[in-house]
N, C-alpha and C positions, 0 to 999 in steps of 0.2 A: 710531103710523106711523109713517115718516121722512118730514119738511117739504121736500119739493124745494127747493131754490135756484129765484129767484126774479132774471132777469137783467133790464137794463132796456139798452134799445138803439134809436140814431138811424135804424138802417140793419139789415133781413135780413145783407146782405153783411159785417158786422162778427163772424159769432159765431165765438169762438175752442174751445177742446179744453172748455171749463167747460159750453156746452151742452148735452153729450149730459145727458140725466136731466134735465132743469133747465125750466125755465115761464119763458114769453117775453114782456116788453110789449116792439114792437118798435117803431117808430113808420113803417115803412113801408109801405106800401098794402095793401089786402088782399085783391091779386090771387092769381094761382094759383101764379105763379111766386118772390113772395115766402111765401108757404105753403110752397112744395116748400123753398125754398132751406131756412128754420127745421128742416123736417125732417128733410132729408138730415143737416143737422147733430147731431140728435140730441135735439130740441125735443121734449116732453111735452104740453104744453099753452100756447097762443099768442091773445094778443091782439094785434089790426093796426089803424091805421087804416083807418077806412071810405072814403076817399076822395072823398066828397061822394056815392058808389055808384055813381053816373054809368048812361054808357049799355050796355046788356043789364045790365045790372049787376056790371058790371068790378070797381068796387072793393073788392066782397064774396067775389070770383068762390071767394077762397083757402075758404072757410069752406064747402061741398059738395064741393072738392077736400079737405080733410083729414076731412069725416063720413066721406066712402067707404073712408076708413084710418082709422076708430076715433080717431082724434085731438079733440079737444077744441078749438075756436076761435070766439074772439067776436072783435067789431072796438070800434073807438071811437070817438065820432064827432068827426066833424070838426071839428064846429062847438062840441066841449067842450074840443079841444087842439090844438096842430099840430102837424100832418105833419111828419116828419122830426124830430122833439123827442122823444126818448124818456121823459127828466125831465119835462116837461110830459104826454107821454099819460101817466103813470105818476102825477103827481100830481092834475092835474086832470079827465082823462081819463073819458068816463063810455061806459058799453057801449049800440051801438045796436043791435046783430044780435046773434046766439048761432046755430051749429049746434048738431043734435041732440041730441049729443054730451057736448058745455058746457052745454047746457042740463037734459039729466037732472043734472048735477054740481052744480045749483044758480044759473048766472048765468041770467041774464036782461037782456033792460032796461032801462035805467034804474040799475042797480048801477054804483059806481066800478069805475076798472079796477082797483085795488089788490085792494078784495075780490072782485072775480071772478080776481083773478090767484091769490090765497088759497086761495079753491076748488080752483080744480084743485094747487098745490102741495101741498094734503093729498091728494090722491087717490088713489096709488100706482099712478102712471103707471109705463106705460116705453114706451122709444122705438120707432119702426119702422121699418123700413125701404122709402121711400115709389118704390126702382127710379129710372131715369133722371130724369134732368133732362129738363123739359117745354123743346120747342126754343125757346130762343131767337135771333129773328134779327140779321141784321146783311147790311142791303142797300145797294150805293153805285151811284146813278144819277149818269148825266154826260147833262144836259139840251143836247138841240141848240141851239147858240151860247151851251152855259154857259160862264162864267169859271173856275168851281170846285163842284168835285159836290156832291150832294146823299146825305145817309148818315143812314141809316134802321136805329136801333137801339134792339130793344124797353125797355134799360135805359142809364141812362147810365155803369153800371160797364162799358159793352163799347165805349164810345170809346178810342181809339187815340193813340197819338203825332200818324199821321201823318193825323189829322183834325183839324191844325191848320189854321184859314183854310179850311176846309169850313162849307157849312151840313146843321147836325146837328137829326134830326129824332129827340126819345126819345119814350117811351114809360116816363118816369119822372114822377113828382107834381113840381109847378117850385117846392119848398122846399128852403130849405136846411138841409143835416145838423147838428142843435144850434143851430142859429142862427148857422153859421160863415160867411164869405162866399166864404172858399178853398174849397168843397163846392161851387160852383155848378156848376163843369165842369173835368173836369183837363184840359183844352186851351183854348188860346183860340181856339175856331171864329171862320168868321165872322158866322156867326148860329146860336139855338138854339132847341129852340122843347121845350115839356114838357106835358105833361098838370096842369089849375090844381085839380084833385083840390077840385073843388069852394069852393075859394080857403078857406074853413073861418076860424075865428077866428086874428084877430090877421093876417089877410090871409097868411097862413103857406103856402097853396099856386102863390100867386106872388111870394114871397119871394128866389125865387132872378135876378130879373127884374134888378133895382138894383145886386145885387151884379155881376151882369153887364154893365150899367150903364158899370159904374166902369173896368170893363175895355175899354169901347168894343165891346161882343160884342151885335149885336141879338136880343134877348132877350125872345120870345111864348109864350105858353099857348095852349091850345085848351080851349075849356070841357069839361069832364066826361061831360055831356051830348051832346057833341056827338062823341067818342071814345071807345073801351076805352082805360083806362090801362093801359100795361103794353105796349100795343101798335101800332107805330113808324107801321107800314101803317096801320090802321085812322086816326092821325093824321092821314094826307097822303088816304088819299080821302074820311074824313068832317070832319075836323075843322072847325073852326068858330073864329078869335081871338078870344081874352076881355081879352085885358088883353096890350099893348105895351110895351117899356119905348122908351125917349127916345130909341137910338141905332135902335130897329126902325124908330119912327115917323118922324126922318129918310132912311129908308133905302125908305120910303113901305108902309109897315106900317099896317092898320089895323084895331080892333078890327070883327068882324063878317065878315072878311075871309075866307073860304075857304084854308084852311092850304096846300091844293095851290098856289095861287094864292104865297100869301106863299113858300114856296119858289122857285116859278119864280122872283122879283124877285130872290130874295137868292141866286140861280143866277146872276143876270145882270149886278147892279147893281155899280158901278163902288164901291171902298172900299178899306180897309185894318184891319187887329189888330193887338192889341198886344201884351199876354205870357203865357206859361202858367201857367195856375193850378192849385191843388193836385184831390187827388183829389176825387171826388166819387161817388155811388152812387145807383139806385133806392128 
């Protein structure tokens, strides 16, 4: 039997042509969008990070999505490997959840990510067509009395050059990709919000905050248990701040604050922003 390639990536947004027919260990959160992006690229078996599981089990929502399409998918415990760091998930990751298809192929909780990927690698799987991408939202709000817009994007990959100086709420996890500070945010927003993905090992789920601080950006995360990861509107509606960086604290942000209150404060407060950064994704 032909062994499929095993790809290791920091984000599901980074797949290339080599993804077709391959198995992947990708350090994105395990939500529906991440799973769909992998299947659309031709991945036949998938491991993602469970992102603390979180509200409505959104951090592993991709497992049931893949089950419905007959694709094996498992989640790596956020306490065992850094979200956003594919190499670390491959090296240290331990499976926390497996869907039915993956379980039938021998993947189980407590198994190393590498062993789980090898189970899928030898299974003779074929790519499936997942159909159209789930709708990702991008919404721009101008609150009464605001000095800058509030931009809601389900993935940090949807941030645009026009968002420079705005307040940006993302549904993405708060982890740097591969630990690289330049991946914290595509542009220099005034403030940015992420999901803390359960925070996890090495505080990986909040690692963007220090990198944003270095650029003078007010950075915060909402607790994974308070908002569905992958949904900016959920963060705005029910999110509760779990961590704030120095820049955010100086502008009035506090742990335990409602995300909506933070957004409204940041839209109205006086302040400046710094220089543009490099690309960042979910």
